[in-house]
C-alpha positions in Angstrom: 0.0 0.0 0.0 1.3 3.5 -0.9 0.7 4.9 2.6 3.9 3.4 4.0 6.2 6.1 5.0 3.7 8.9 4.6 4.5 12.1 6.6 2.5 13.3 9.6 1.6 17.0 9.8 0.9 19.1 12.8 -1.8 21.1 11.1 -3.4 24.3 12.5 -6.2 25.5 10.4 -7.3 28.5 12.5 -8.2 31.4 10.3 -8.2 29.3 7.1 -11.3 29.1 4.8 -11.2 25.9 2.9 -13.6 24.5 0.3 -14.0 20.8 -0.2 -14.8 20.2 -3.9 -16.0 16.6 -4.3 -17.1 14.5 -7.2 -20.4 12.6 -7.0 -19.4 9.2 -8.5 -19.0 6.1 -6.4 -20.9 7.2 -3.3 -19.4 5.0 -0.7 -15.9 5.9 -1.5 -16.6 9.6 -2.1 -18.5 9.8 1.2 -15.6 8.2 3.0 -13.1 10.7 1.4 -15.4 13.6 2.4 -15.8 12.3 6.0 -12.0 12.1 6.3 -11.5 15.6 5.0 -14.2 17.1 7.2 -12.9 15.4 10.3 -9.4 16.7 9.7 -10.6 20.3 8.9 -12.8 20.4 12.1 -10.0 19.0 14.3 -7.6 21.7 12.8 -10.1 24.5 13.5 -10.5 25.5 9.8 -13.7 26.9 8.5 -14.9 24.9 5.5 -17.8 24.3 3.1 -18.6 21.3 0.8 -19.4 21.8 -2.8 -20.4 18.7 -4.9 -19.7 18.5 -8.6 -20.9 15.8 -11.1 -17.5 14.1 -11.4 -13.7 14.4 -11.4 -13.6 16.2 -14.7 -15.4 19.2 -13.1 -13.1 19.5 -10.1 -10.6 22.0 -11.7 -13.1 24.6 -12.8 -15.0 24.6 -9.5 -11.8 24.6 -7.5 -10.6 27.6 -9.4 -13.8 29.4 -8.8 -13.7 28.7 -5.1 -10.1 30.0 -4.8 -10.9 33.1 -6.8 -13.9 33.7 -4.5 -11.6 33.9 -1.5 -10.9 30.4 -0.2 -7.4 29.9 1.2 -7.2 26.4 -0.1 -9.3 23.6 -1.8 -9.5 19.9 -1.0 -10.3 18.2 -4.3 -11.8 14.8 -3.9 -12.8 12.4 -6.7 -13.0 8.7 -7.7 -12.0 7.5 -11.1 -12.2 3.7 -11.7 -10.6 2.1 -14.8 -12.9 0.6 -17.3 -12.6 -1.0 -20.7 -12.1 2.3 -22.6 -9.6 5.1 -22.7 -12.1 7.3 -20.7 -10.1 6.6 -17.5 -6.9 8.0 -18.9 -8.6 11.1 -20.3 -10.5 12.0 -17.1 -7.5 11.2 -14.8 -5.2 13.3 -16.9 -7.7 16.2 -17.2 -8.4 16.2 -13.4 -4.7 16.0 -12.4 -3.4 18.5 -15.0 -6.3 20.8 -14.4 -5.9 20.9 -10.6 -2.2 21.4 -10.9 -2.9 24.4 -13.2 -5.4 25.8 -10.8 -2.9 25.7 -8.0 -0.2 27.4 -10.1 -2.5 30.0 -11.6 -4.1 31.0 -8.3 -1.0 30.6 -6.1 -3.2 28.8 -3.6 -3.0 25.1 -2.5 -5.1 22.3 -3.8 -5.1 19.2 -1.6 -5.2 16.4 -4.1 -7.5 13.6 -3.1 -8.5 12.2 -6.5 -8.2 8.4 -6.4 -7.3 6.8 -9.7 -8.1 3.1 -9.3 -8.1 -0.2 -11.1 -11.1 -1.5 -9.1 -13.6 -0.5 -6.4 -11.7 -2.4 -3.7 -8.7 -0.2 -4.1 -11.0 2.8 -3.4 -12.5 1.2 -0.3 -9.0 0.5 1.0 -8.1 4.2 0.7 -11.4 5.9 1.6 -10.9 6.2 5.4 -13.8 3.8 6.0 -13.9 1.3 8.8 -11.4 -1.3 7.7 -9.6 1.0 5.2 -5.9 0.9 5.2 -5.6 4.6 4.3 -7.5 7.8 4.6 -6.9 9.9 1.5 -9.5 12.5 2.4 -7.6 13.2 5.6 -4.3 13.3 3.8 -5.6 15.7 1.1 -7.0 18.0 3.9 -3.7 17.9 5.8 -1.7 18.8 2.7 -4.0 21.7 1.9 -3.7 23.1 5.4 0.0 22.6 5.7 0.6 24.2 2.3 -1.6 27.2 3.0 0.3 27.8 6.2 3.7 27.5 4.4 2.5 30.0 1.8 1.2 32.3 4.5 4.6 32.2 6.3 6.6 32.8 3.0 4.4 35.8 2.1 4.8 37.3 5.5 
């Protein structure tokens, strides 16, 4: 599992406004990711809101709008499961490249919690559900907070 050796952050979200932008496909996995992110943001003391979008392809445009509207960071959550067509590669690439561009264009962090999976079980293992080996929603929220704090410190 890829979680081996993952860093632990001491995250303080006080004063941060964060938007969770989450795709709507694969409810059980998506809901687990959202729960992990919200638990983390609440524990860190960040203010947050949840915005749902149809799927992972829509994450970049809504994330950019949230950041341009004043959010300090976005936690982008999505689930893309490989199928028998090239659709998986196109959506995975568009979401990843788009979210990277959003972060660079806005100068604000995007916590990346988009799961690109071969099958549903891989998502269940990473969704922070009871019995999951990893909590990618938590990890994406921690990354967003830690990066927002780093940028705040650099900008003085």
